[in-house]
GUTORZA-567195 format. One record per residue (C-alpha): residue in one letter; x, y, z. Coordinates in steps of 0.25 Angstrom, whole numbers, plus 5000, padded with zeros to 4 digits. Layout:
BEGIN
AXYZ ...
//
This chain:
BEGIN
M545652454949 I546652564954 H545652584966 Q545552434969 I547052414971 S547152544979 K546052454988 A546752334988 S548152394990 F547552475002 A546852335008 Y548252285009 F548952395013 I548152435026 P548352285033 F549752295028 M549952435035 L549252375048 V550152255049 L551252335046 A550952435057 L550552345067 A551852255066 G552652395069 C551852415082 G552552285089 S551852205101 G552252305112 E552752185119 K554152165125 S554952055121 A556051965129 D557052035121 D556652185128 D556852115141 K558152055137 N558752185130 A558152255142 L559252175150 D560452195142 G561552235150 P562652195160 S562352065165 E562552095180 A561552195179 V560452125171 S560752015181 V560452095193 Y559352155185 K558852015183 A558951965196 N558352095204 C557452175196 V556752105186 S555452065195 C555152215195 H555952285183 G555652155173 T556352075164 G556652205154 L556652315163 Q555252335159 G554852335174 R553752265181 V553252335192 G552752475187 P553552565175 A554552615186 T555152485185 D555452495170 L556952495168 R557052495153 K557452645154 V557752675168 G559152745164 A558352845158 R557752875171 M558752835182 S560352845182 A561052735188 A561352795200 D559852805201 I559552655198 A560652615208 Q559852675218 Q558552635214 I559252495214 E559852515228 E558652585236 G557552545228 E556252635227 G554752615227 S554452475225 M555952435222 P556752375232 A558052415236 F559152325231 K560552385238 E560452255246 R560252145235 L561152215225 S562652245225 A563052385222 E563752335208 E562352265205 I561552385206 A562652465199 G562652375187 L561152375187 S560852525187 E561852555177 W561352455167 L559952505170 A560352655169 G560752615156 K559152585152 K558752695145 
//
């Protein structure tokens, strides 16, 4: 009798643990909230980003043209001054924005992005 109860308990235990383990894995998909949270910041900087950067860097800073365009942690690898220089002068496939954006817009954008670590 004890042996049969153990088998029955075990038969319920394995599927339960499997469901529990799979639920903890998550889907790995990005939600709209992730994009919204990535764009938390000063409204002026976010506005400049949305108007000029989204096509290459994505709606959630995730990058759309290869890993180098991922800005989610750009502040960990570049200072605000480095970011400003890249925005002004461009590099590689990134065009220069010195003629399109004001110094204040570039400063605001670079300061905001430098905080992404």
